[in-house]
PDB file as gemmi writes it, atoms N, CA and C in Angstrom:
CRYST1    1.000    1.000    1.000  90.00  90.00  90.00 P 1                      
ATOM      1  N   MET A   1      65.595  97.456 122.815  1.00  0.00           N  
ATOM      2  CA  MET A   1      66.919  97.323 122.250  1.00  0.00           C  
ATOM      3  C   MET A   1      67.257  98.504 121.333  1.00  0.00           C  
ATOM      4  N   ARG A   2      66.265  98.965 120.572  1.00  0.00           N  
ATOM      5  CA  ARG A   2      66.519 100.077 119.660  1.00  0.00           C  
ATOM      6  C   ARG A   2      66.924 101.331 120.409  1.00  0.00           C  
ATOM      7  N   GLY A   3      66.362 101.544 121.587  1.00  0.00           N  
ATOM      8  CA  GLY A   3      66.718 102.708 122.397  1.00  0.00           C  
ATOM      9  C   GLY A   3      68.180 102.705 122.781  1.00  0.00           C  
ATOM     10  N   TYR A   4      68.709 101.519 123.088  1.00  0.00           N  
ATOM     11  CA  TYR A   4      70.127 101.410 123.440  1.00  0.00           C  
ATOM     12  C   TYR A   4      71.019 101.680 122.235  1.00  0.00           C  
ATOM     13  N   VAL A   5      70.591 101.210 121.069  1.00  0.00           N  
ATOM     14  CA  VAL A   5      71.374 101.438 119.851  1.00  0.00           C  
ATOM     15  C   VAL A   5      71.419 102.933 119.548  1.00  0.00           C  
ATOM     16  N   SER A   6      70.284 103.619 119.662  1.00  0.00           N  
ATOM     17  CA  SER A   6      70.248 105.064 119.401  1.00  0.00           C  
ATOM     18  C   SER A   6      71.111 105.826 120.398  1.00  0.00           C  
ATOM     19  N   LEU A   7      71.046 105.419 121.676  1.00  0.00           N  
ATOM     20  CA  LEU A   7      71.858 106.068 122.698  1.00  0.00           C  
ATOM     21  C   LEU A   7      73.345 105.841 122.434  1.00  0.00           C  
ATOM     22  N   PHE A   8      73.696 104.612 122.042  1.00  0.00           N  
ATOM     23  CA  PHE A   8      75.093 104.302 121.731  1.00  0.00           C  
ATOM     24  C   PHE A   8      75.580 105.116 120.539  1.00  0.00           C  
ATOM     25  N   ALA A   9      74.756 105.237 119.498  1.00  0.00           N  
ATOM     26  CA  ALA A   9      75.132 106.027 118.319  1.00  0.00           C  
ATOM     27  C   ALA A   9      75.328 107.491 118.682  1.00  0.00           C  
ATOM     28  N   LEU A  10      74.470 108.018 119.545  1.00  0.00           N  
ATOM     29  CA  LEU A  10      74.600 109.406 119.988  1.00  0.00           C  
ATOM     30  C   LEU A  10      75.886 109.616 120.780  1.00  0.00           C  
ATOM     31  N   LEU A  11      76.201 108.692 121.679  1.00  0.00           N  
ATOM     32  CA  LEU A  11      77.442 108.789 122.445  1.00  0.00           C  
ATOM     33  C   LEU A  11      78.658 108.684 121.553  1.00  0.00           C  
ATOM     34  N   LEU A  12      78.616 107.787 120.589  1.00  0.00           N  
ATOM     35  CA  LEU A  12      79.737 107.627 119.659  1.00  0.00           C  
ATOM     36  C   LEU A  12      79.940 108.892 118.836  1.00  0.00           C  
ATOM     37  N   ALA A  13      78.859 109.481 118.346  1.00  0.00           N  
ATOM     38  CA  ALA A  13      78.970 110.708 117.542  1.00  0.00           C  
ATOM     39  C   ALA A  13      79.517 111.864 118.360  1.00  0.00           C  
ATOM     40  N   SER A  14      79.091 111.976 119.623  1.00  0.00           N  
ATOM     41  CA  SER A  14      79.563 113.089 120.443  1.00  0.00           C  
ATOM     42  C   SER A  14      81.002 112.906 120.892  1.00  0.00           C  
ATOM     43  N   SER A  15      81.532 111.679 120.840  1.00  0.00           N  
ATOM     44  CA  SER A  15      82.921 111.446 121.235  1.00  0.00           C  
ATOM     45  C   SER A  15      83.889 111.696 120.090  1.00  0.00           C  
ATOM     46  N   ASN A  16      83.397 111.765 118.864  1.00  0.00           N  
ATOM     47  CA  ASN A  16      84.232 112.039 117.707  1.00  0.00           C  
ATOM     48  C   ASN A  16      84.587 113.518 117.708  1.00  0.00           C  
ATOM     49  N   PRO A  17      85.905 113.865 117.752  1.00  0.00           N  
ATOM     50  CA  PRO A  17      86.270 115.280 117.844  1.00  0.00           C  
ATOM     51  C   PRO A  17      85.795 116.120 116.670  1.00  0.00           C  
ATOM     52  N   LEU A  18      85.696 115.525 115.484  1.00  0.00           N  
ATOM     53  CA  LEU A  18      85.241 116.301 114.337  1.00  0.00           C  
ATOM     54  C   LEU A  18      83.750 116.588 114.417  1.00  0.00           C  
ATOM     55  N   LEU A  19      82.994 115.719 115.080  1.00  0.00           N  
ATOM     56  CA  LEU A  19      81.567 115.944 115.194  1.00  0.00           C  
ATOM     57  C   LEU A  19      81.220 116.716 116.454  1.00  0.00           C  
ATOM     58  N   ALA A  20      82.014 116.560 117.504  1.00  0.00           N  
ATOM     59  CA  ALA A  20      81.712 117.200 118.776  1.00  0.00           C  
ATOM     60  C   ALA A  20      81.869 118.715 118.689  1.00  0.00           C  
ATOM     61  N   GLU A  21      82.849 119.166 117.955  1.00  0.00           N  
ATOM     62  CA  GLU A  21      83.034 120.604 117.785  1.00  0.00           C  
ATOM     63  C   GLU A  21      83.496 120.853 116.366  1.00  0.00           C  
ATOM     64  N   SER A  22      83.239 122.010 115.854  1.00  0.00           N  
ATOM     65  CA  SER A  22      83.602 122.333 114.490  1.00  0.00           C  
ATOM     66  C   SER A  22      85.059 122.785 114.438  1.00  0.00           C  
ATOM     67  N   LEU A  23      85.927 121.913 113.926  1.00  0.00           N  
ATOM     68  CA  LEU A  23      87.333 122.271 113.777  1.00  0.00           C  
ATOM     69  C   LEU A  23      87.515 123.076 112.507  1.00  0.00           C  
ATOM     70  N   LYS A  24      88.482 123.965 112.540  1.00  0.00           N  
ATOM     71  CA  LYS A  24      88.780 124.801 111.385  1.00  0.00           C  
ATOM     72  C   LYS A  24      90.281 124.813 111.131  1.00  0.00           C  
ATOM     73  N   ILE A  25      90.651 124.938 109.873  1.00  0.00           N  
ATOM     74  CA  ILE A  25      92.048 125.121 109.501  1.00  0.00           C  
ATOM     75  C   ILE A  25      92.322 126.609 109.584  1.00  0.00           C  
ATOM     76  N   GLU A  26      93.212 126.999 110.501  1.00  0.00           N  
ATOM     77  CA  GLU A  26      93.546 128.411 110.693  1.00  0.00           C  
ATOM     78  C   GLU A  26      94.559 128.887 109.648  1.00  0.00           C  
ATOM     79  N   ARG A  27      95.521 128.017 109.316  1.00  0.00           N  
ATOM     80  CA  ARG A  27      96.540 128.367 108.316  1.00  0.00           C  
ATOM     81  C   ARG A  27      97.374 127.133 108.001  1.00  0.00           C  
ATOM     82  N   PHE A  28      98.206 127.235 106.977  1.00  0.00           N  
ATOM     83  CA  PHE A  28      99.159 126.192 106.636  1.00  0.00           C  
ATOM     84  C   PHE A  28     100.500 126.551 107.258  1.00  0.00           C  
ATOM     85  N   HIS A  29     101.260 125.553 107.682  1.00  0.00           N  
ATOM     86  CA  HIS A  29     102.575 125.826 108.259  1.00  0.00           C  
ATOM     87  C   HIS A  29     103.471 126.525 107.250  1.00  0.00           C  
ATOM     88  N   ASP A  30     103.419 126.087 105.998  1.00  0.00           N  
ATOM     89  CA  ASP A  30     104.265 126.655 104.958  1.00  0.00           C  
ATOM     90  C   ASP A  30     103.398 126.942 103.740  1.00  0.00           C  
ATOM     91  N   GLN A  31     102.854 128.131 103.693  1.00  0.00           N  
ATOM     92  CA  GLN A  31     101.918 128.520 102.638  1.00  0.00           C  
ATOM     93  C   GLN A  31     102.536 128.403 101.242  1.00  0.00           C  
ATOM     94  N   LYS A  32     103.842 128.688 101.117  1.00  0.00           N  
ATOM     95  CA  LYS A  32     104.497 128.662  99.811  1.00  0.00           C  
ATOM     96  C   LYS A  32     104.643 127.255  99.247  1.00  0.00           C  
ATOM     97  N   HIS A  33     104.924 126.281 100.118  1.00  0.00           N  
ATOM     98  CA  HIS A  33     105.260 124.940  99.645  1.00  0.00           C  
ATOM     99  C   HIS A  33     104.224 123.881  99.980  1.00  0.00           C  
ATOM    100  N   ALA A  34     103.070 124.281 100.467  1.00  0.00           N  
ATOM    101  CA  ALA A  34     102.023 123.318 100.831  1.00  0.00           C  
ATOM    102  C   ALA A  34     101.235 122.901  99.591  1.00  0.00           C  
ATOM    103  N   PHE A  35     100.857 121.635  99.563  1.00  0.00           N  
ATOM    104  CA  PHE A  35     100.047 121.103  98.480  1.00  0.00           C  
ATOM    105  C   PHE A  35      98.821 120.422  99.064  1.00  0.00           C  
ATOM    106  N   VAL A  36      97.725 120.488  98.337  1.00  0.00           N  
ATOM    107  CA  VAL A  36      96.499 119.803  98.728  1.00  0.00           C  
ATOM    108  C   VAL A  36      96.080 118.896  97.579  1.00  0.00           C  
ATOM    109  N   THR A  37      95.260 117.911  97.895  1.00  0.00           N  
ATOM    110  CA  THR A  37      94.740 116.996  96.889  1.00  0.00           C  
ATOM    111  C   THR A  37      93.383 117.498  96.425  1.00  0.00           C  
ATOM    112  N   THR A  38      93.226 117.615  95.117  1.00  0.00           N  
ATOM    113  CA  THR A  38      91.984 118.117  94.530  1.00  0.00           C  
ATOM    114  C   THR A  38      90.936 117.008  94.473  1.00  0.00           C  
ATOM    115  N   PRO A  39      89.688 117.350  94.185  1.00  0.00           N  
ATOM    116  CA  PRO A  39      88.641 116.331  94.095  1.00  0.00           C  
ATOM    117  C   PRO A  39      88.926 115.249  93.048  1.00  0.00           C  
ATOM    118  N   ASP A  40      89.679 115.583  91.992  1.00  0.00           N  
ATOM    119  CA  ASP A  40      89.978 114.571  90.972  1.00  0.00           C  
ATOM    120  C   ASP A  40      91.230 113.751  91.277  1.00  0.00           C  
ATOM    121  N   GLY A  41      91.876 113.997  92.438  1.00  0.00           N  
ATOM    122  CA  GLY A  41      93.025 113.206  92.854  1.00  0.00           C  
ATOM    123  C   GLY A  41      94.379 113.810  92.535  1.00  0.00           C  
ATOM    124  N   SER A  42      94.413 114.910  91.802  1.00  0.00           N  
ATOM    125  CA  SER A  42      95.688 115.569  91.507  1.00  0.00           C  
ATOM    126  C   SER A  42      96.065 116.475  92.675  1.00  0.00           C  
ATOM    127  N   THR A  43      97.267 117.008  92.628  1.00  0.00           N  
ATOM    128  CA  THR A  43      97.694 117.923  93.681  1.00  0.00           C  
ATOM    129  C   THR A  43      97.849 119.330  93.111  1.00  0.00           C  
ATOM    130  N   VAL A  44      97.629 120.310  93.985  1.00  0.00           N  
ATOM    131  CA  VAL A  44      97.750 121.701  93.578  1.00  0.00           C  
ATOM    132  C   VAL A  44      98.382 122.471  94.734  1.00  0.00           C  
ATOM    133  N   SER A  45      99.170 123.462  94.393  1.00  0.00           N  
ATOM    134  CA  SER A  45      99.788 124.314  95.392  1.00  0.00           C  
ATOM    135  C   SER A  45      98.721 125.170  96.065  1.00  0.00           C  
ATOM    136  N   VAL A  46      98.845 125.331  97.374  1.00  0.00           N  
ATOM    137  CA  VAL A  46      97.882 126.146  98.122  1.00  0.00           C  
ATOM    138  C   VAL A  46      97.887 127.580  97.614  1.00  0.00           C  
ATOM    139  N   GLY A  47      99.047 128.057  97.180  1.00  0.00           N  
ATOM    140  CA  GLY A  47      99.153 129.418  96.670  1.00  0.00           C  
ATOM    141  C   GLY A  47      98.288 129.668  95.450  1.00  0.00           C  
ATOM    142  N   GLU A  48      97.968 128.617  94.695  1.00  0.00           N  
ATOM    143  CA  GLU A  48      97.149 128.765  93.497  1.00  0.00           C  
ATOM    144  C   GLU A  48      95.662 128.871  93.815  1.00  0.00           C  
ATOM    145  N   LEU A  49      95.282 128.417  95.004  1.00  0.00           N  
ATOM    146  CA  LEU A  49      93.882 128.473  95.400  1.00  0.00           C  
ATOM    147  C   LEU A  49      93.602 129.783  96.114  1.00  0.00           C  
ATOM    148  N   GLU A  50      92.436 130.288  95.952  1.00  0.00           N  
ATOM    149  CA  GLU A  50      92.046 131.514  96.652  1.00  0.00           C  
ATOM    150  C   GLU A  50      91.273 131.110  97.898  1.00  0.00           C  
ATOM    151  N   LEU A  51      92.010 130.732  98.939  1.00  0.00           N  
ATOM    152  CA  LEU A  51      91.400 130.242 100.169  1.00  0.00           C  
ATOM    153  C   LEU A  51      91.172 131.385 101.135  1.00  0.00           C  
ATOM    154  N   VAL A  52      90.036 131.355 101.797  1.00  0.00           N  
ATOM    155  CA  VAL A  52      89.698 132.336 102.817  1.00  0.00           C  
ATOM    156  C   VAL A  52      89.677 131.604 104.155  1.00  0.00           C  
ATOM    157  N   PHE A  53      90.606 131.987 105.033  1.00  0.00           N  
ATOM    158  CA  PHE A  53      90.730 131.315 106.323  1.00  0.00           C  
ATOM    159  C   PHE A  53      89.822 131.955 107.356  1.00  0.00           C  
ATOM    160  N   PRO A  54      89.356 131.209 108.329  1.00  0.00           N  
ATOM    161  CA  PRO A  54      89.568 129.789 108.577  1.00  0.00           C  
ATOM    162  C   PRO A  54      88.703 128.925 107.655  1.00  0.00           C  
ATOM    163  N   LEU A  55      89.191 127.701 107.388  1.00  0.00           N  
ATOM    164  CA  LEU A  55      88.494 126.745 106.542  1.00  0.00           C  
ATOM    165  C   LEU A  55      87.808 125.709 107.424  1.00  0.00           C  
ATOM    166  N   ASP A  56      86.550 125.418 107.164  1.00  0.00           N  
ATOM    167  CA  ASP A  56      85.836 124.397 107.924  1.00  0.00           C  
ATOM    168  C   ASP A  56      86.328 123.011 107.532  1.00  0.00           C  
ATOM    169  N   ILE A  57      86.653 122.195 108.527  1.00  0.00           N  
ATOM    170  CA  ILE A  57      87.021 120.805 108.287  1.00  0.00           C  
ATOM    171  C   ILE A  57      85.723 120.009 108.248  1.00  0.00           C  
ATOM    172  N   THR A  58      85.471 119.334 107.124  1.00  0.00           N  
ATOM    173  CA  THR A  58      84.220 118.606 106.955  1.00  0.00           C  
ATOM    174  C   THR A  58      84.359 117.113 107.210  1.00  0.00           C  
ATOM    175  N   GLY A  59      85.589 116.629 107.366  1.00  0.00           N  
ATOM    176  CA  GLY A  59      85.800 115.202 107.618  1.00  0.00           C  
ATOM    177  C   GLY A  59      87.278 114.877 107.704  1.00  0.00           C  
ATOM    178  N   MET A  60      87.544 113.588 107.842  1.00  0.00           N  
ATOM    179  CA  MET A  60      88.923 113.117 107.899  1.00  0.00           C  
ATOM    180  C   MET A  60      89.012 111.817 107.122  1.00  0.00           C  
ATOM    181  N   GLU A  61      90.096 111.673 106.344  1.00  0.00           N  
ATOM    182  CA  GLU A  61      90.230 110.526 105.470  1.00  0.00           C  
ATOM    183  C   GLU A  61      91.702 110.148 105.348  1.00  0.00           C  
ATOM    184  N   ARG A  62      92.085 108.963 105.827  1.00  0.00           N  
ATOM    185  CA  ARG A  62      93.460 108.436 105.707  1.00  0.00           C  
ATOM    186  C   ARG A  62      94.534 109.459 106.109  1.00  0.00           C  
ATOM    187  N   GLY A  63      94.407 110.037 107.287  1.00  0.00           N  
ATOM    188  CA  GLY A  63      95.406 110.985 107.766  1.00  0.00           C  
ATOM    189  C   GLY A  63      95.339 112.348 107.115  1.00  0.00           C  
ATOM    190  N   GLN A  64      94.231 112.639 106.458  1.00  0.00           N  
ATOM    191  CA  GLN A  64      94.054 113.924 105.801  1.00  0.00           C  
ATOM    192  C   GLN A  64      92.763 114.568 106.275  1.00  0.00           C  
ATOM    193  N   TYR A  65      92.803 115.897 106.431  1.00  0.00           N  
ATOM    194  CA  TYR A  65      91.586 116.647 106.694  1.00  0.00           C  
ATOM    195  C   TYR A  65      90.921 116.937 105.359  1.00  0.00           C  
ATOM    196  N   VAL A  66      89.616 116.865 105.333  1.00  0.00           N  
ATOM    197  CA  VAL A  66      88.830 117.228 104.152  1.00  0.00           C  
ATOM    198  C   VAL A  66      88.216 118.592 104.435  1.00  0.00           C  
ATOM    199  N   PHE A  67      88.369 119.517 103.492  1.00  0.00           N  
ATOM    200  CA  PHE A  67      87.802 120.853 103.643  1.00  0.00           C  
ATOM    201  C   PHE A  67      87.252 121.318 102.306  1.00  0.00           C  
ATOM    202  N   ASN A  68      86.335 122.256 102.357  1.00  0.00           N  
ATOM    203  CA  ASN A  68      85.759 122.805 101.130  1.00  0.00           C  
ATOM    204  C   ASN A  68      86.583 123.991 100.671  1.00  0.00           C  
ATOM    205  N   GLY A  69      86.996 123.929  99.423  1.00  0.00           N  
ATOM    206  CA  GLY A  69      87.779 125.015  98.841  1.00  0.00           C  
ATOM    207  C   GLY A  69      86.905 125.902  97.980  1.00  0.00           C  
ATOM    208  N   PRO A  70      87.513 126.534  96.985  1.00  0.00           N  
ATOM    209  CA  PRO A  70      86.746 127.404  96.092  1.00  0.00           C  
ATOM    210  C   PRO A  70      85.589 126.645  95.441  1.00  0.00           C  
ATOM    211  N   GLU A  71      84.478 127.295  95.338  1.00  0.00           N  
ATOM    212  CA  GLU A  71      83.274 126.754  94.706  1.00  0.00           C  
ATOM    213  C   GLU A  71      82.754 125.504  95.422  1.00  0.00           C  
ATOM    214  N   GLY A  72      83.097 125.332  96.707  1.00  0.00           N  
ATOM    215  CA  GLY A  72      82.559 124.238  97.505  1.00  0.00           C  
ATOM    216  C   GLY A  72      83.119 122.862  97.211  1.00  0.00           C  
ATOM    217  N   GLU A  73      84.196 122.790  96.449  1.00  0.00           N  
ATOM    218  CA  GLU A  73      84.788 121.490  96.127  1.00  0.00           C  
ATOM    219  C   GLU A  73      85.574 120.967  97.325  1.00  0.00           C  
ATOM    220  N   GLY A  74      85.556 119.658  97.523  1.00  0.00           N  
ATOM    221  CA  GLY A  74      86.236 119.040  98.660  1.00  0.00           C  
ATOM    222  C   GLY A  74      87.706 118.773  98.372  1.00  0.00           C  
ATOM    223  N   TYR A  75      88.585 119.388  99.147  1.00  0.00           N  
ATOM    224  CA  TYR A  75      90.027 119.185  99.035  1.00  0.00           C  
ATOM    225  C   TYR A  75      90.515 118.431 100.263  1.00  0.00           C  
ATOM    226  N   ARG A  76      91.682 117.772 100.151  1.00  0.00           N  
ATOM    227  CA  ARG A  76      92.275 117.062 101.279  1.00  0.00           C  
ATOM    228  C   ARG A  76      93.692 117.572 101.516  1.00  0.00           C  
ATOM    229  N   VAL A  77      94.072 117.625 102.806  1.00  0.00           N  
ATOM    230  CA  VAL A  77      95.414 118.050 103.179  1.00  0.00           C  
ATOM    231  C   VAL A  77      95.882 117.168 104.330  1.00  0.00           C  
ATOM    232  N   TYR A  78      97.161 116.803 104.322  1.00  0.00           N  
ATOM    233  CA  TYR A  78      97.701 115.978 105.397  1.00  0.00           C  
ATOM    234  C   TYR A  78      97.690 116.750 106.712  1.00  0.00           C  
ATOM    235  N   VAL A  79      97.320 116.057 107.768  1.00  0.00           N  
ATOM    236  CA  VAL A  79      97.144 116.651 109.093  1.00  0.00           C  
ATOM    237  C   VAL A  79      98.346 117.491 109.539  1.00  0.00           C  
ATOM    238  N   PRO A  80      99.596 117.007 109.418  1.00  0.00           N  
ATOM    239  CA  PRO A  80     100.722 117.810 109.930  1.00  0.00           C  
ATOM    240  C   PRO A  80     100.987 119.108 109.176  1.00  0.00           C  
ATOM    241  N   GLU A  81     100.345 119.317 108.033  1.00  0.00           N  
ATOM    242  CA  GLU A  81     100.610 120.499 107.218  1.00  0.00           C  
ATOM    243  C   GLU A  81      99.856 121.739 107.667  1.00  0.00           C  
ATOM    244  N   VAL A  82      98.891 121.584 108.569  1.00  0.00           N  
ATOM    245  CA  VAL A  82      98.030 122.710 108.919  1.00  0.00           C  
ATOM    246  C   VAL A  82      97.993 122.973 110.419  1.00  0.00           C  
ATOM    247  N   VAL A  83      97.598 124.195 110.745  1.00  0.00           N  
ATOM    248  CA  VAL A  83      97.332 124.585 112.132  1.00  0.00           C  
ATOM    249  C   VAL A  83      95.821 124.663 112.239  1.00  0.00           C  
ATOM    250  N   ILE A  84      95.255 123.919 113.190  1.00  0.00           N  
ATOM    251  CA  ILE A  84      93.808 123.915 113.341  1.00  0.00           C  
ATOM    252  C   ILE A  84      93.394 124.696 114.580  1.00  0.00           C  
ATOM    253  N   THR A  85      92.106 124.898 114.730  1.00  0.00           N  
ATOM    254  CA  THR A  85      91.553 125.582 115.887  1.00  0.00           C  
ATOM    255  C   THR A  85      92.046 124.908 117.160  1.00  0.00           C  
ATOM    256  N   GLY A  86      92.555 125.693 118.083  1.00  0.00           N  
ATOM    257  CA  GLY A  86      93.015 125.144 119.354  1.00  0.00           C  
ATOM    258  C   GLY A  86      94.424 124.589 119.321  1.00  0.00           C  
ATOM    259  N   SER A  87      95.101 124.645 118.172  1.00  0.00           N  
ATOM    260  CA  SER A  87      96.475 124.150 118.087  1.00  0.00           C  
ATOM    261  C   SER A  87      97.411 125.074 118.854  1.00  0.00           C  
ATOM    262  N   THR A  88      98.496 124.525 119.314  1.00  0.00           N  
ATOM    263  CA  THR A  88      99.538 125.338 119.924  1.00  0.00           C  
ATOM    264  C   THR A  88     100.782 125.214 119.068  1.00  0.00           C  
ATOM    265  N   GLU A  89     101.562 126.260 119.039  1.00  0.00           N  
ATOM    266  CA  GLU A  89     102.793 126.230 118.275  1.00  0.00           C  
ATOM    267  C   GLU A  89     103.795 125.305 118.971  1.00  0.00           C  
ATOM    268  N   PRO A  90     104.434 124.428 118.210  1.00  0.00           N  
ATOM    269  CA  PRO A  90     105.411 123.551 118.848  1.00  0.00           C  
ATOM    270  C   PRO A  90     106.649 124.334 119.263  1.00  0.00           C  
ATOM    271  N   VAL A  91     107.224 123.950 120.390  1.00  0.00           N  
ATOM    272  CA  VAL A  91     108.482 124.532 120.838  1.00  0.00           C  
ATOM    273  C   VAL A  91     109.584 123.607 120.370  1.00  0.00           C  
ATOM    274  N   VAL A  92     110.454 124.109 119.513  1.00  0.00           N  
ATOM    275  CA  VAL A  92     111.548 123.307 118.993  1.00  0.00           C  
ATOM    276  C   VAL A  92     112.733 123.489 119.919  1.00  0.00           C  
ATOM    277  N   VAL A  93     113.143 122.403 120.542  1.00  0.00           N  
ATOM    278  CA  VAL A  93     114.265 122.438 121.471  1.00  0.00           C  
ATOM    279  C   VAL A  93     115.543 122.224 120.676  1.00  0.00           C  
ATOM    280  N   CYS A  94     116.545 123.064 120.921  1.00  0.00           N  
ATOM    281  CA  CYS A  94     117.819 122.933 120.221  1.00  0.00           C  
ATOM    282  C   CYS A  94     118.395 121.531 120.451  1.00  0.00           C  
ATOM    283  N   ASP A  95     119.058 121.006 119.475  1.00  0.00           N  
ATOM    284  CA  ASP A  95     119.688 119.685 119.502  1.00  0.00           C  
ATOM    285  C   ASP A  95     118.682 118.542 119.534  1.00  0.00           C  
ATOM    286  N   GLN A  96     117.422 118.819 119.237  1.00  0.00           N  
ATOM    287  CA  GLN A  96     116.422 117.758 119.127  1.00  0.00           C  
ATOM    288  C   GLN A  96     115.604 118.018 117.872  1.00  0.00           C  
ATOM    289  N   SER A  97     115.288 116.956 117.137  1.00  0.00           N  
ATOM    290  CA  SER A  97     114.457 117.139 115.952  1.00  0.00           C  
ATOM    291  C   SER A  97     113.000 117.119 116.355  1.00  0.00           C  
ATOM    292  N   GLN A  98     112.199 117.871 115.661  1.00  0.00           N  
ATOM    293  CA  GLN A  98     110.773 117.943 115.930  1.00  0.00           C  
ATOM    294  C   GLN A  98     110.051 117.194 114.819  1.00  0.00           C  
ATOM    295  N   VAL A  99     109.347 116.141 115.159  1.00  0.00           N  
ATOM    296  CA  VAL A  99     108.603 115.363 114.179  1.00  0.00           C  
ATOM    297  C   VAL A  99     107.134 115.361 114.589  1.00  0.00           C  
ATOM    298  N   VAL A 100     106.260 115.606 113.622  1.00  0.00           N  
ATOM    299  CA  VAL A 100     104.822 115.615 113.876  1.00  0.00           C  
ATOM    300  C   VAL A 100     104.218 114.452 113.113  1.00  0.00           C  
ATOM    301  N   PHE A 101     103.422 113.634 113.797  1.00  0.00           N  
ATOM    302  CA  PHE A 101     102.771 112.498 113.164  1.00  0.00           C  
ATOM    303  C   PHE A 101     101.285 112.767 112.993  1.00  0.00           C  
ATOM    304  N   ALA A 102     100.724 112.217 111.912  1.00  0.00           N  
ATOM    305  CA  ALA A 102      99.273 112.250 111.741  1.00  0.00           C  
ATOM    306  C   ALA A 102      98.660 111.282 112.735  1.00  0.00           C  
ATOM    307  N   ASP A 103      97.345 111.339 112.894  1.00  0.00           N  
ATOM    308  CA  ASP A 103      96.660 110.495 113.865  1.00  0.00           C  
ATOM    309  C   ASP A 103      96.919 109.007 113.656  1.00  0.00           C  
ATOM    310  N   ASP A 104      97.093 108.583 112.410  1.00  0.00           N  
ATOM    311  CA  ASP A 104      97.277 107.156 112.162  1.00  0.00           C  
ATOM    312  C   ASP A 104      98.754 106.751 112.093  1.00  0.00           C  
ATOM    313  N   TYR A 105      99.666 107.675 112.320  1.00  0.00           N  
ATOM    314  CA  TYR A 105     101.105 107.444 112.385  1.00  0.00           C  
ATOM    315  C   TYR A 105     101.718 106.901 111.097  1.00  0.00           C  
ATOM    316  N   ARG A 106     101.046 107.073 109.972  1.00  0.00           N  
ATOM    317  CA  ARG A 106     101.626 106.663 108.702  1.00  0.00           C  
ATOM    318  C   ARG A 106     102.302 107.827 107.995  1.00  0.00           C  
ATOM    319  N   ILE A 107     102.022 109.040 108.449  1.00  0.00           N  
ATOM    320  CA  ILE A 107     102.551 110.229 107.799  1.00  0.00           C  
ATOM    321  C   ILE A 107     103.263 111.070 108.844  1.00  0.00           C  
ATOM    322  N   ALA A 108     104.471 111.488 108.530  1.00  0.00           N  
ATOM    323  CA  ALA A 108     105.217 112.318 109.472  1.00  0.00           C  
ATOM    324  C   ALA A 108     105.700 113.564 108.750  1.00  0.00           C  
ATOM    325  N   SER A 109     105.940 114.593 109.516  1.00  0.00           N  
ATOM    326  CA  SER A 109     106.427 115.844 108.949  1.00  0.00           C  
ATOM    327  C   SER A 109     107.439 116.442 109.935  1.00  0.00           C  
ATOM    328  N   ALA A 110     108.590 116.822 109.429  1.00  0.00           N  
ATOM    329  CA  ALA A 110     109.604 117.441 110.290  1.00  0.00           C  
ATOM    330  C   ALA A 110     109.341 118.931 110.364  1.00  0.00           C  
ATOM    331  N   ARG A 111     109.300 119.465 111.559  1.00  0.00           N  
ATOM    332  CA  ARG A 111     109.078 120.884 111.769  1.00  0.00           C  
ATOM    333  C   ARG A 111     110.282 121.495 112.462  1.00  0.00           C  
ATOM    334  N   GLY A 112     110.613 122.695 112.113  1.00  0.00           N  
ATOM    335  CA  GLY A 112     111.677 123.405 112.790  1.00  0.00           C  
ATOM    336  C   GLY A 112     113.069 123.005 112.369  1.00  0.00           C  
ATOM    337  N   VAL A 113     113.198 122.292 111.254  1.00  0.00           N  
ATOM    338  CA  VAL A 113     114.516 121.852 110.819  1.00  0.00           C  
ATOM    339  C   VAL A 113     115.404 123.039 110.507  1.00  0.00           C  
ATOM    340  N   GLU A 114     114.850 124.034 109.812  1.00  0.00           N  
ATOM    341  CA  GLU A 114     115.641 125.204 109.469  1.00  0.00           C  
ATOM    342  C   GLU A 114     115.273 126.418 110.307  1.00  0.00           C  
ATOM    343  N   GLY A 115     114.303 126.293 111.179  1.00  0.00           N  
ATOM    344  CA  GLY A 115     113.839 127.419 111.970  1.00  0.00           C  
ATOM    345  C   GLY A 115     114.680 127.610 113.215  1.00  0.00           C  
ATOM    346  N   GLU A 116     114.247 128.563 114.026  1.00  0.00           N  
ATOM    347  CA  GLU A 116     114.947 128.848 115.266  1.00  0.00           C  
ATOM    348  C   GLU A 116     114.524 127.858 116.350  1.00  0.00           C  
ATOM    349  N   CYS A 117     115.385 127.681 117.317  1.00  0.00           N  
ATOM    350  CA  CYS A 117     115.079 126.777 118.419  1.00  0.00           C  
ATOM    351  C   CYS A 117     115.291 127.511 119.743  1.00  0.00           C  
ATOM    352  N   GLN A 118     114.816 126.875 120.823  1.00  0.00           N  
ATOM    353  CA  GLN A 118     114.962 127.472 122.150  1.00  0.00           C  
ATOM    354  C   GLN A 118     115.835 126.596 123.007  1.00  0.00           C  
TER     355      GLN A 118                                                      
END                                                                             
């Protein structure tokens, strides 16, 4: 029975996208206005942090990616705020709004509201 449990745990771990491959934050959609949550729960502007991209994603928590910032401290950022490894740029179609949802659909972000469309 223990062999089956170990095999199941291995399959479960390899199916998790964060564990199967190392995802990285390539950049923020809006570097000037993006905020992240600090380890103590407060928020700070990304511009105030000296981040070196790409950032390794170390986990996921309530629709937020967890990444290590300056001095190895764990910061959190909402999923729609960043471009990760393998992301594609959304095509904003004129006369349609572009909405991006986090994996758990509790957080949404409008993209392309003031940008150009095709």
